[in-house]
C-alpha positions in Angstrom: 35.6 -74.3 -8.1 37.8 -75.3 -11.1 35.4 -73.4 -13.6 35.7 -70.3 -11.3 39.6 -70.7 -11.3 39.5 -70.9 -15.2 37.3 -67.8 -15.4 39.7 -65.9 -13.0 42.7 -67.0 -15.1 41.1 -65.6 -18.3 40.4 -62.3 -16.6 43.7 -61.8 -14.9 46.0 -62.5 -17.9 43.8 -60.1 -20.2 45.1 -60.0 -24.0 48.2 -62.4 -23.1 45.7 -65.2 -22.6 45.8 -66.0 -26.4 49.6 -66.6 -26.3 49.2 -68.5 -23.0 46.5 -70.8 -24.5 48.6 -71.5 -27.6 51.6 -72.4 -25.4 49.4 -74.7 -23.1 48.1 -76.6 -26.2 51.6 -77.1 -27.7 53.1 -78.4 -24.6 50.3 -80.6 -23.4 50.3 -82.2 -26.9 54.1 -82.7 -26.6 53.3 -84.9 -23.5 54.6 -82.4 -20.8 53.4 -83.3 -17.5 51.9 -81.4 -14.5 48.8 -79.8 -15.9 46.2 -80.3 -13.0 44.3 -77.4 -11.2 43.4 -78.3 -7.6 42.1 -76.6 -4.5 44.7 -75.8 -1.7 44.5 -78.0 1.4 46.2 -75.2 3.5 43.9 -72.1 4.1 47.0 -69.9 4.0 48.1 -71.0 0.5 46.5 -70.4 -2.9 44.9 -73.0 -5.1 47.3 -75.0 -7.3 47.1 -73.4 -10.7 50.3 -74.3 -12.6 52.6 -71.6 -13.9 51.8 -70.8 -17.6 54.1 -72.6 -20.1 54.4 -69.3 -21.9 56.2 -67.9 -18.7 58.3 -71.0 -18.2 59.6 -70.7 -21.8 60.7 -67.1 -21.3 62.3 -68.0 -18.0 64.2 -70.9 -19.6 65.9 -68.3 -21.8 67.2 -66.4 -18.8 68.2 -69.5 -16.9 70.5 -70.7 -19.8 72.9 -68.0 -18.8 72.7 -68.7 -15.0 74.9 -71.3 -13.0 72.9 -73.5 -10.7 73.1 -77.1 -9.4 70.0 -77.4 -7.2 66.5 -76.2 -8.2 63.9 -76.1 -5.6 60.2 -75.7 -6.2 58.3 -74.3 -3.2 54.9 -75.6 -3.5 55.3 -77.9 -6.5 51.9 -78.7 -6.9 51.3 -81.1 -9.9 55.0 -80.9 -10.9 54.7 -78.8 -14.0 57.7 -76.5 -13.4 60.0 -79.5 -12.4 59.0 -81.6 -15.4 59.6 -78.6 -17.8 63.1 -77.6 -16.5 64.2 -81.1 -16.1 63.7 -81.7 -19.7 65.7 -78.5 -20.6 68.4 -79.0 -17.8 68.5 -82.8 -17.1 71.8 -82.9 -15.3 70.7 -80.7 -12.6 69.1 -81.8 -9.2 65.6 -80.9 -8.5 63.5 -80.8 -5.2 59.8 -80.2 -5.1 58.1 -79.5 -1.9 54.4 -80.0 -1.6 52.1 -80.0 1.6 48.7 -81.3 -0.2 48.4 -85.1 0.2 46.7 -85.6 -3.1 49.2 -83.5 -5.1 52.2 -85.0 -3.4 51.2 -88.6 -4.2 50.4 -87.5 -7.8 53.8 -85.7 -8.4 55.7 -88.4 -6.4 54.3 -90.9 -8.9 55.2 -88.8 -12.0 58.8 -88.7 -11.1 59.3 -92.2 -9.6 61.9 -93.1 -12.1 63.8 -89.8 -12.1 66.9 -90.2 -9.7 67.7 -86.5 -9.9 64.4 -85.5 -8.7 63.3 -85.5 -4.9 59.7 -84.8 -3.8 59.0 -84.0 -0.1 55.6 -83.8 1.6 56.2 -80.9 4.1 55.3 -77.3 4.7 58.0 -75.3 2.8 57.7 -72.4 5.3 59.0 -74.6 8.1 61.9 -76.3 6.5 65.7 -75.7 7.3 67.1 -75.8 3.8 70.3 -77.7 3.5 73.4 -75.9 2.0 73.9 -76.3 -1.8 76.7 -75.1 -4.1 74.0 -72.7 -5.6 70.4 -72.8 -4.7 67.5 -71.9 -7.1 64.3 -71.3 -5.6 61.0 -71.1 -7.6 57.8 -69.7 -6.3 54.6 -69.7 -8.3 52.9 -67.4 -5.7 51.5 -69.9 -3.3 50.7 -67.2 -0.7 47.1 -65.8 -0.2 48.6 -62.9 2.0 51.5 -60.9 0.6 52.7 -59.8 4.1 53.2 -63.4 5.0 55.2 -64.0 1.9 57.5 -61.1 2.7 57.9 -62.3 6.4 58.7 -65.8 5.0 61.2 -64.6 2.5 62.9 -62.5 5.0 63.4 -65.3 7.5 64.5 -67.3 4.7 67.3 -65.1 3.6 68.5 -64.7 7.2 69.5 -68.3 7.3 73.2 -69.0 7.1 73.0 -71.6 4.6 71.0 -69.4 2.1 74.1 -67.7 0.6 74.9 -64.7 -1.7 74.1 -65.3 -5.3 71.2 -67.5 -4.6 68.7 -67.2 -7.3 64.9 -66.6 -6.9 62.1 -66.8 -9.4 58.9 -65.1 -8.4 55.8 -65.9 -10.5 52.6 -64.0 -10.3 53.4 -61.7 -7.4 52.6 -58.0 -7.5 55.5 -56.1 -8.6 55.1 -53.7 -5.6 55.4 -56.7 -3.3 58.7 -57.8 -4.9 60.0 -54.2 -4.6 59.6 -54.6 -0.9 61.9 -57.5 -0.7 65.3 -56.6 0.7 68.9 -58.1 -0.2 67.9 -59.0 -3.7 68.9 -57.5 -7.0 66.4 -57.9 -9.9 68.1 -59.3 -13.1 64.9 -59.9 -15.2 61.3 -58.9 -15.1 58.3 -59.5 -17.3 54.8 -58.3 -16.4 51.7 -58.6 -18.4 49.4 -57.0 -15.7 50.0 -55.5 -12.2 49.7 -59.0 -10.7 50.6 -61.4 -13.4 54.2 -62.0 -14.7 57.5 -63.0 -13.2 60.7 -61.7 -11.7 64.1 -63.2 -11.4 66.5 -62.0 -8.7 69.9 -62.7 -7.1 70.4 -62.6 -3.3 73.1 -60.0 -2.5 73.5 -60.2 1.1 
């Protein structure tokens, strides 16, 4: 299964794969954590394939100009995203939500000494998110079905404690899927193919 995922990754990123491989090698050699690929334990969710470091590097440039206090990774997998941004913005609070037992145990162990990082073993689609000064949500497309993602996002943004100016990062969603979302304003978009890339948006409800 892992070999099939790797082949799928090579095909889906096309010519950008060269940059992605270079960034993967650089950051892995630098000791960054969260580099494990695993199969999803929930049939409605995609396999755990970490967000490319190349994307995280480009996203970080945008994040430097955004104000946030609390960063929430929905489906944090092996913890790559939290590890990367915690090294860049160490004074922020981070929450990773992971349903898979194996992945949860691994990522919980990785951040056992980080007091600013909380890892929860839950289904992120069924959580009532506590109010924060500014929420920052990260999704590395964990959904198998785009319509279920749109339904989840719609219900999430209807919650009273998800306030105006909440920031969302969507990684590897189809651009046309992001365009269907309501109450958001895109502030940055980078696509390498129709299904690979990222979008950064602000809630404007």
